[in-house]
C-alpha positions in Angstrom: 47.8 -2.3 7.4 44.5 -3.9 6.9 41.3 -2.7 9.4 38.8 -4.9 10.8 35.7 -3.5 11.8 35.0 -4.4 15.3 33.0 -2.7 18.4 31.9 0.4 16.3 31.2 3.3 18.2 29.1 6.2 17.3 26.9 6.6 14.5 29.0 6.4 11.3 32.5 5.0 10.3 34.4 7.1 8.1 35.2 5.5 4.8 38.2 3.8 3.8 41.6 5.8 2.7 41.5 7.1 -0.6 42.5 4.6 -2.9 41.6 2.0 -0.6 38.3 -0.4 -0.8 35.8 -1.9 1.6 35.3 -5.8 1.4 32.5 -7.2 2.9 32.9 -11.2 3.3 29.2 -12.6 3.3 28.6 -16.1 4.3 25.5 -15.8 2.6 24.0 -13.3 -0.2 20.9 -12.5 -1.3 21.6 -10.0 -3.8 17.6 -8.9 -4.6 17.5 -10.1 -8.2 18.3 -13.9 -7.9 15.5 -16.5 -6.5 18.5 -17.9 -4.7 21.0 -17.1 -2.1 24.6 -17.2 -2.9 27.5 -18.4 -0.6 31.0 -17.3 0.2 31.0 -14.0 -1.6 32.8 -10.8 -1.4 31.4 -7.2 -2.1 33.9 -4.7 -3.1 32.8 -1.2 -2.3 34.7 1.7 -3.5 33.1 5.0 -2.0 29.4 5.1 -1.7 29.4 2.5 -4.8 29.5 -1.3 -5.0 32.7 -1.8 -7.4 32.3 -5.5 -7.7 30.8 -8.9 -6.5 33.6 -11.6 -6.7 33.4 -15.1 -5.5 35.3 -16.3 -2.3 36.7 -14.6 0.3 38.5 -12.1 -1.4 42.0 -11.3 0.2 42.2 -7.3 1.0 45.3 -5.4 -0.4 47.3 -3.2 1.9 45.0 -0.2 3.5 41.8 -2.2 2.8 39.0 -2.3 5.2 37.4 -6.2 5.9 34.0 -6.7 7.4 33.7 -10.2 8.4 30.2 -11.1 7.8 31.0 -15.0 6.9 28.3 -16.1 9.7 25.8 -13.8 8.3 23.2 -13.4 5.3 23.8 -10.2 3.5 21.2 -8.2 1.7 20.5 -4.8 -0.4 19.3 -2.2 2.3 15.3 -2.5 2.8 13.0 -0.2 1.9 9.5 0.6 3.6 7.2 2.4 1.2 4.6 3.6 3.9 5.8 5.3 7.1 5.1 8.3 9.2 8.2 9.5 10.9 6.5 12.5 12.6 5.1 10.3 15.1 4.5 7.2 17.1 0.7 6.3 17.9 0.1 5.9 21.9 -2.6 6.8 24.1 -1.4 10.4 24.4 -1.6 11.0 20.6 -4.7 12.9 20.7 -3.7 15.3 23.1 -0.4 16.0 21.7 -2.1 17.4 18.4 -2.9 20.4 21.1 0.5 20.4 22.8 3.2 19.7 20.2 4.9 22.4 18.2 6.9 22.0 14.7 10.2 21.7 16.5 8.4 18.3 18.6 7.7 16.7 15.5 11.0 17.6 14.0 13.2 16.3 16.7 10.8 12.9 17.2 11.4 12.4 13.6 15.0 12.8 13.6 15.0 10.0 16.3 12.7 7.7 14.5 14.5 8.5 11.3 17.7 6.9 13.1 15.8 4.0 14.5 14.3 3.2 10.9 17.9 3.1 9.5 19.3 1.1 12.3 16.8 -1.3 11.5 18.2 -1.7 7.8 15.8 0.6 5.8 17.8 2.9 3.9 15.0 3.8 2.0 11.6 5.2 2.9 8.3 6.8 1.7 6.8 8.7 4.2 3.0 9.1 3.5 1.8 12.1 5.6 3.4 14.3 7.8 3.2 17.2 10.3 3.9 20.4 9.3 6.0 19.0 6.2 8.7 17.9 8.6 9.7 14.9 6.6 10.9 17.7 3.6 13.1 19.1 5.9 14.3 16.0 7.4 14.9 14.7 3.7 17.1 17.6 3.1 19.2 17.3 6.5 19.5 13.7 5.7 20.8 14.1 2.4 23.3 16.5 3.3 24.8 14.4 6.2 23.6 16.4 9.0 21.9 13.7 10.8 21.3 10.0 10.2 18.3 8.4 8.7 17.2 6.7 5.5 16.8 8.6 2.0 13.1 9.8 2.3 10.6 10.1 -0.5 8.2 12.6 1.1 4.5 13.4 0.6 4.4 16.4 3.0 1.1 16.6 4.2 -1.6 14.4 2.9 -5.1 15.4 1.1 -8.4 14.9 2.2 -11.7 15.9 2.0 -13.9 17.9 4.8 -14.7 15.4 7.5 -12.2 12.9 6.0 -9.3 10.5 7.0 -6.8 13.0 7.0 -8.9 16.2 8.2 -6.8 16.6 11.3 -9.6 18.6 12.8 -11.8 15.9 13.2 -13.2 15.4 16.6 -12.3 19.2 17.6 -14.4 21.3 19.4 -16.4 24.0 16.9 -14.7 27.2 18.2 -11.3 25.5 17.1 -12.3 23.5 14.1 -12.4 26.2 11.6 -12.3 25.6 8.0 -8.9 24.0 6.7 -8.5 24.2 3.1 -6.2 23.1 0.4 -2.9 24.5 2.1 -4.0 22.7 5.1 -4.8 19.3 3.0 -8.7 19.7 2.6 -10.3 19.4 -0.9 -13.2 20.1 -1.5 -14.0 20.2 -5.4 -11.6 20.1 -8.3 -10.0 23.5 -8.1 -9.2 22.9 -4.4 -7.7 19.5 -6.0 -5.6 21.4 -8.3 -4.4 23.9 -5.7 -3.7 21.5 -3.0 -1.5 19.3 -5.4 0.2 22.5 -6.4 0.7 23.5 -3.2 2.6 20.5 -2.1 5.0 20.8 -4.9 5.5 24.4 -4.0 6.3 22.8 -0.3 9.1 20.2 -1.9 7.1 17.0 -1.7 8.2 13.9 -3.8 4.4 12.2 -4.0 1.1 13.0 -3.1 -1.1 10.9 -0.4 -4.7 11.0 -0.5 -7.4 9.5 1.9 -9.7 8.1 -0.6 -11.9 6.4 2.1 -12.5 6.8 5.9 -9.7 5.2 8.2 -9.1 3.6 11.8 -7.4 6.1 13.7 -9.3 9.3 12.5 -11.7 10.4 15.1 -14.7 10.0 12.7 -17.5 7.3 12.3 -16.7 5.7 9.1 -13.5 3.5 8.4 -14.4 2.7 4.6 -16.8 5.2 3.1 -15.5 6.8 -0.2 -14.4 10.2 0.7 -13.4 12.0 -2.8 -15.5 12.2 -6.2 -14.2 11.0 -9.4 -13.6 14.9 -10.4 -11.6 15.2 -7.6 -10.0 12.1 -7.9 -9.1 12.9 -11.7 -8.2 16.3 -10.8 -5.5 15.4 -8.2 -4.0 12.3 -10.4 -3.7 14.6 -13.4 -2.3 17.5 -11.7 0.4 15.5 -9.9 1.4 14.2 -13.1 1.9 17.4 -14.5 4.5 18.3 -11.5 6.5 14.6 -12.0 4.6 13.4 -8.9 2.7 10.1 -8.2 -0.3 9.5 -5.8 -0.5 6.7 -3.2 -4.1 6.3 -1.6 -4.8 5.4 1.6 -8.3 3.3 1.2 -10.0 0.5 3.1 -13.5 0.4 1.4 -14.5 -1.1 -1.7 -15.8 1.7 -3.6 -13.1 4.4 -2.5 -10.6 2.0 -3.9 -12.1 1.6 -7.1 -12.5 4.9 -7.8 -8.8 5.7 -6.8 -7.5 2.8 -9.0 -9.8 3.9 -12.1 -8.8 7.6 -11.4 -4.5 6.2 -11.8 -3.1 6.2 -8.4 0.2 4.6 -8.2 -0.6 2.4 -5.1 -3.3 1.5 -2.8 -2.5 1.5 1.2 -4.1 -0.9 3.5 -7.1 -2.3 0.9 -8.7 -3.8 3.9 -12.3 -4.5 1.6 -10.6 -5.2 -1.7 -12.7 -7.5 -3.8 -12.1 -9.1 -6.7 -13.1 -6.4 -8.9 -10.5 -4.2 -7.3 -7.9 -6.6 -7.5 -8.8 -7.1 -11.3 -8.5 -3.6 -11.9 -5.3 -3.3 -9.9 -3.8 -6.1 -11.6 -4.7 -4.7 -15.0 -3.7 -1.3 -14.4 -0.3 -2.2 -12.5 -1.5 -0.6 -9.2 0.6 -1.4 -6.4 -0.9 -2.9 -2.9 0.9 -1.8 -0.1 -0.5 -4.3 3.0 0.6 -2.7 6.0 -0.5 -5.6 7.8 1.6 -4.8 11.1 -0.7 -1.7 11.6 -3.6 -3.9 11.3 -2.4 -6.2 13.9 -1.3 -3.6 16.1 -4.4 -1.6 16.1 -6.7 -4.9 16.7 -4.5 -5.7 20.0 -4.4 -1.9 21.3 -8.4 -1.9 20.9 -8.6 -4.6 23.3 -7.6 -1.8 25.6 -10.2 0.3 27.5 -9.4 3.9 27.0 -6.2 3.4 24.6 -8.2 4.6 21.5 -11.1 7.4 21.5 -14.2 5.2 21.8 -15.1 6.4 18.2 -12.0 4.8 17.0 -12.0 1.9 18.8 -14.6 -0.2 17.2 -13.0 0.5 14.0 -9.8 -0.9 15.1 -11.1 -4.1 16.4 -13.1 -4.8 13.0 -10.7 -3.7 10.5 -7.4 -4.5 11.6 -7.9 -8.6 11.7 -8.9 -8.4 8.0 -6.0 -6.7 6.8 -4.0 -10.3 6.8 -6.6 -12.2 4.9 -7.2 -9.5 2.2 -3.0 -9.9 1.7 -3.3 -13.3 1.5 -6.2 -13.1 -1.1 -4.5 -10.1 -3.2 -1.2 -12.3 -3.3 -3.0 -15.6 -4.9 -4.9 -13.1 -7.4 -1.4 -12.0 -8.7 -2.0 -8.3 -7.6 1.4 -6.4 -7.5 2.7 -6.4 -4.1 5.5 -3.9 -2.4 6.8 -3.8 1.0 4.9 -1.3 3.5 3.9 -1.1 7.3 2.4 1.9 8.1 5.3 2.5 11.0 4.3 5.3 13.3 1.4 3.5 13.9 3.0 0.5 15.2 6.6 1.4 16.8 9.6 2.6 14.9 12.3 0.2 14.2 9.8 -3.0 14.3 9.5 -2.6 10.1 10.6 -5.7 9.7 8.1 -7.7 11.6 5.9 -7.3 8.6 8.2 -9.9 6.7 7.0 -12.5 8.9 3.3 -11.6 8.6 3.9 -11.6 4.9 5.2 -15.1 4.8 2.2 -16.0 7.4 -0.3 -14.6 4.7 1.5 -17.1 2.1 4.1 -15.3 0.5 7.5 -16.8 0.2 10.2 -15.3 2.1 12.3 -14.7 -0.9 9.7 -12.7 -2.9 8.9 -10.9 1.0 12.4 -9.8 0.7 12.5 -8.9 -2.8 9.2 -7.0 -2.3 11.3 -4.6 0.3 14.4 -4.4 -2.1 14.3 -4.6 -6.2 10.5 -4.7 -6.5 10.4 -1.2 -4.4 13.0 0.0 -6.0 11.4 -0.3 -9.1 8.2 1.0 -7.8 10.1 4.3 -6.7 12.1 4.8 -10.3 15.3 4.0 -8.4 16.2 0.7 -9.9 19.1 2.0 -11.8 21.0 2.9 -8.0 19.3 0.9 -5.6 17.4 -2.5 -4.7 20.3 -5.0 -5.8 23.6 -6.2 -4.8 25.7 -5.9 -8.2 28.7 -3.3 -9.7 27.5 0.4 -10.1 24.8 0.4 -7.3 24.9 2.2 -4.1 26.6 0.6 -1.4 23.4 0.1 0.8 24.2 -3.2 2.4 22.5 -4.7 5.6 22.9 -8.1 7.5 21.1 -10.4 9.6 22.3 -13.5 11.6 21.5 -17.0 10.2 19.4 -17.5 7.0 15.9 -15.4 6.4 14.9 -18.1 4.0 14.8 -20.5 6.7 13.9 -18.1 9.3 12.3 -15.1 8.2 12.2 -13.5 11.8 16.0 -13.2 11.4 14.9 -10.0 9.0 14.0 -8.3 12.4 17.8 -9.1 13.9 19.7 -6.6 11.8 23.5 -6.6 12.6 25.0 -4.2 10.2 23.7 -1.4 8.1 25.8 0.4 5.8 24.3 3.3 3.7 26.1 4.7 0.7 29.2 3.3 1.8 29.2 4.5 5.4 28.3 2.0 8.4 25.9 3.3 10.6 25.7 -0.2 12.5 28.1 -3.1 13.1 
């Protein structure tokens, strides 16, 4: 007898019986590669794989499972290229650096991973964490021990002494110490090589550097260049030796330029990006990860007395509002763009709000959706298995009510999530 999915209870529905398929009846289908949505399609799922995409609403065979999404738009699982699963910024964040243990970060990360998955994001790139927690979380999710997206982790990020990623900024001298490559603090070429190799040893998939100052670090500058050309070259080359690529946090123009010339794969935030940097990125295929929602969020919170440390507040007020206009100009110029939010600054589960901000910045809705599906998959090098809804791909499937091409905010109302053929939200 056919089984109809309804009133799902718990985290994950068991797959259909052996020999049976799951049929998803999609009212509209955005497959991640076409420029238009299709209507009245059936996705045939076998195990963890999409077996076929068929016209019409296919009649199930005996034993098949039917998922009725005829009133929804069905899409590939979404991908966010910039998250921080081990935390979520609040007015208590500065204190938590002294009160939290590794286990605290780990439990929070598991909670935030589940929220991210239920928001429709089946793949994420985690760019910097506490104590390499997301390396362990990646393993637990892959083993099926906890629900969450597939994680590409950078482990702990790399900074220079006093740089944006130096966690001891703002600490008293008697506890500040002198962190080095193991802790992610680099001074000189040898430190740079050692830090990258340590990340490889730790199990990281990517290298994350803070090429310029940042907003939330307790340090004066939010945009000064913080690595030398020689240090950047050593990081990128050593990462390549170990099969990793480099993501560069950068707000200031000079730091961005140095990072792009050194060969990083992506620029995160890019607030003060100028035409020269845009030209270099376009020529070299360097991707831009906008994180507009993070800029909007910090700008809003900067209005609240006491929410940020006083050294942070003016940076948040100045840098935050500029990211959307930078995105608009970079899009018009033709800089390669891939979806990313910096979630963990803003709350986990709100990732899809970025789509509306991208559309407000001039990107058509379908392009914004592709930036989080097929474009993101190609950027990560997993396009053979992820990013589109077609035969042979992994069954990462989501659905939203209505038509997101008419109302992009529909992406914030994910009603169905399947990852690897298993249902996590219905």
